[in-house]
C-alpha positions in Angstrom: 76.4 140.4 21.1 78.6 138.0 19.1 79.7 135.0 21.2 83.3 133.9 21.4 84.0 130.7 19.5 85.9 127.6 20.4 89.2 127.4 18.4 90.6 124.4 20.2 89.1 121.7 22.5 90.2 118.7 24.5 89.7 116.7 27.7 91.5 116.9 31.0 91.5 113.2 32.0 93.0 113.9 35.4 90.1 116.2 36.2 87.7 113.3 35.9 87.6 113.6 32.1 86.6 117.3 32.2 86.1 118.8 28.6 88.0 122.0 28.1 88.0 124.7 25.5 90.1 127.7 24.3 88.1 130.6 22.9 89.0 133.0 20.1 89.3 135.7 22.8 92.0 133.8 24.6 89.9 132.5 27.5 90.3 128.9 28.7 87.0 127.6 29.8 85.1 124.5 31.1 81.5 123.7 30.3 79.4 124.7 33.3 77.4 121.5 33.3 80.5 119.3 33.6 81.9 121.0 36.8 80.0 119.0 39.4 81.4 115.7 37.9 84.8 117.2 38.0 84.6 117.9 41.7 82.6 114.9 42.8 83.4 112.4 40.0 79.7 111.9 39.6 76.7 113.9 38.3 74.9 114.8 41.5 73.5 118.3 42.2 74.1 121.6 40.4 77.4 123.3 40.6 75.9 126.7 41.7 74.1 125.0 44.6 77.3 123.7 46.0 78.8 127.2 46.0 75.8 128.7 47.7 76.2 126.9 51.0 76.7 129.3 53.9 80.0 127.6 54.9 81.4 128.0 51.4 80.1 131.1 49.8 81.9 133.4 52.2 85.2 132.1 51.0 84.5 132.9 47.3 85.5 136.2 45.7 82.5 138.5 45.5 82.5 138.2 41.7 81.9 134.4 41.9 79.2 134.3 44.6 76.1 132.6 43.1 72.8 134.4 42.6 69.2 133.0 42.7 67.3 132.8 39.4 63.6 132.6 38.8 63.3 128.9 39.6 65.3 129.2 42.8 68.4 127.4 41.7 71.7 129.0 42.5 73.7 130.1 39.5 77.3 131.1 39.7 78.4 134.6 38.6 80.9 134.9 35.8 79.2 132.3 33.5 80.4 132.7 29.9 78.4 131.9 26.8 80.4 130.6 23.9 79.8 129.0 20.5 80.8 125.4 20.0 79.7 123.2 17.1 77.0 125.8 16.1 75.5 125.7 19.6 75.6 128.3 22.4 77.1 126.7 25.5 77.5 128.0 29.1 81.1 127.9 30.4 83.2 128.8 33.4 86.6 130.3 33.3 89.3 127.9 34.3 91.0 130.4 36.6 87.7 131.0 38.4 87.3 127.3 38.8 90.6 127.1 40.7 89.3 130.0 42.9 86.3 127.7 43.7 88.6 124.9 44.6 90.5 127.3 46.9 87.3 128.3 48.6 86.5 124.7 49.6 90.0 124.0 50.8 90.0 127.2 52.8 86.7 126.4 54.4 88.1 123.0 55.5 91.3 124.7 56.9 89.1 127.0 58.9 87.3 124.0 60.4 83.9 124.7 58.9 81.4 121.9 59.5 81.3 120.2 56.1 78.9 117.7 54.7 80.1 114.4 53.3 79.6 115.7 49.8 81.6 118.9 50.6 84.4 116.9 52.2 84.6 114.9 48.9 84.9 118.1 47.0 87.6 119.3 49.4 89.7 116.2 48.7 89.4 116.6 45.0 89.9 120.4 45.1 93.1 120.0 47.2 94.5 117.4 44.8 93.8 119.7 41.8 95.4 122.7 43.5 98.6 120.9 44.6 99.0 119.1 41.3 98.4 122.1 39.1 100.9 124.0 41.1 103.6 121.4 40.3 102.5 121.3 36.7 102.5 125.1 36.5 106.2 125.5 37.4 107.1 122.8 34.9 105.1 124.6 32.1 106.8 127.9 32.9 110.2 126.4 32.7 109.3 124.6 29.4 108.0 127.9 28.0 111.1 129.9 29.1 113.5 127.3 27.7 111.5 126.5 24.5 111.2 122.9 25.6 107.4 123.1 25.2 107.9 122.9 21.4 109.6 119.5 21.6 108.0 117.7 24.5 105.3 115.1 24.0 101.8 116.7 23.7 100.5 114.6 26.6 103.5 114.9 28.9 102.0 117.5 31.4 98.8 115.5 31.8 100.8 112.3 32.4 102.9 114.1 35.0 99.8 115.4 36.8 98.2 112.0 36.7 101.2 110.7 38.5 101.1 113.5 41.1 97.4 112.7 41.9 97.9 108.9 42.0 101.0 108.9 44.2 99.3 111.1 46.8 96.2 108.9 46.9 98.1 105.7 47.3 100.5 107.0 50.0 97.9 108.5 52.2 95.4 105.6 52.2 97.6 103.5 54.5 99.5 106.2 56.4 97.5 105.6 59.6 99.1 102.2 60.0 102.7 103.5 59.5 104.8 103.7 62.7 105.8 107.2 63.9 109.4 106.0 63.6 109.2 106.1 59.8 108.1 109.7 59.8 110.8 110.6 62.3 113.4 109.1 60.0 111.9 110.8 56.9 112.1 114.1 58.9 115.7 113.5 59.9 116.8 112.5 56.4 115.1 115.4 54.7 115.9 118.0 57.4 112.2 118.6 58.0 111.7 121.0 60.8 107.9 121.1 60.9 105.4 118.9 62.8 105.4 115.2 61.9 101.6 115.3 62.1 101.5 117.8 59.2 103.9 116.0 56.9 104.9 117.5 53.6 103.1 116.0 50.6 106.3 115.2 48.7 107.0 112.5 51.3 104.3 110.5 49.5 106.8 110.0 46.7 109.2 108.4 49.1 106.4 106.2 50.5 105.7 104.9 47.0 109.4 104.4 46.1 110.4 102.7 49.4 107.3 100.9 50.4 104.8 100.0 47.7 107.2 99.7 44.8 109.6 97.4 46.7 106.9 95.1 48.1 105.5 91.9 46.6 103.7 93.0 43.4 100.4 91.3 44.3 100.3 92.7 47.9 101.2 96.2 46.8 98.4 96.1 44.2 96.0 95.0 46.9 97.0 97.8 49.2 96.7 100.3 46.3 93.1 99.2 45.7 92.0 99.0 49.3 92.3 101.0 52.5 92.1 100.2 56.2 88.9 100.9 58.2 88.5 104.1 60.2 90.8 103.9 63.3 88.9 104.3 66.6 91.5 103.0 69.0 89.6 99.8 69.8 91.1 96.4 69.9 89.1 95.3 66.9 91.2 97.6 64.7 94.4 95.9 65.9 92.9 92.5 65.4 92.0 93.5 61.8 95.5 94.8 61.3 97.1 91.5 62.3 94.8 89.4 60.3 94.0 91.3 57.1 95.7 90.3 53.9 98.9 92.1 53.2 99.0 94.1 56.5 101.6 91.8 58.2 103.9 92.1 55.1 103.4 95.8 55.1 104.3 96.2 58.7 107.4 94.0 58.3 108.5 95.9 55.3 108.0 99.3 57.1 110.3 98.2 60.0 112.9 97.0 57.5 112.9 100.5 55.9 113.1 102.1 59.3 116.1 100.0 60.3 117.9 100.9 57.1 117.0 104.6 57.5 118.7 104.7 60.9 122.0 103.9 59.2 121.7 106.7 56.7 122.4 110.4 56.7 120.1 111.5 53.8 117.3 110.2 51.6 119.7 109.3 48.7 121.6 107.0 50.9 118.4 105.3 52.1 117.2 104.8 48.5 120.6 103.3 47.5 120.5 100.9 50.5 116.9 99.9 49.8 117.6 99.4 46.1 120.5 97.0 47.0 118.5 95.2 49.6 115.5 94.5 47.5 117.4 94.3 44.1 115.0 96.9 42.5 115.8 100.2 40.8 115.0 103.4 42.6 115.5 106.8 41.2 118.3 108.2 43.3 
């Protein structure tokens, strides 16, 4: 049978530089051999073998559950052959890839015992799902309004990169943030859920009110590093008091908490913090 041909290609930088293709039959696909790197940010193991684990495969749609070939490797169903640069490549539908991401996230939510590699995939998969959801609604609005014809060609990727980065930065240091901060964020945003399961959009407030208002060098250090695993022992608190930047971070957090107590909503807090630190914040 005649193989579909690539009519357009590119690279999704925010999916760990994942090559992507549009075929002449309308399918959007990834090259199968690139998917492990997309999920783990390194070439280690075959994509199908990760799907075949007993704690993952049951969360996949039946049509995507991998099969065993003659050399005992696991190969995912739904593999697409397509023509690119006069070669036949094996690909994977982009929508099926998102179903794979959902399977790993669901396994984690169901408290499956996951290996370190699987936990790494869960973290990446969760970021991809949350970020593409945000980008999806933006793209739909752009299509409905016609704005897609005038926006910058890289705008959606830039927005998604921001969504991924802001979440990473904010959550690295959350364990050292006082509960008082989350209480105030909850009050100012009318959050009625548990403060232990904080909404992801709060990470934007953390970046605006904490990292972007601190000393530039300290904020950069905090972005590139993360605290050790908390185990409740005194050693952790000794580290917190002596590690570069942590004292300044703690002082800054309590300043924000103090200002928050005098505010009725997040816009008021942003305005107050902007005036206090003489830096612009998007109100």
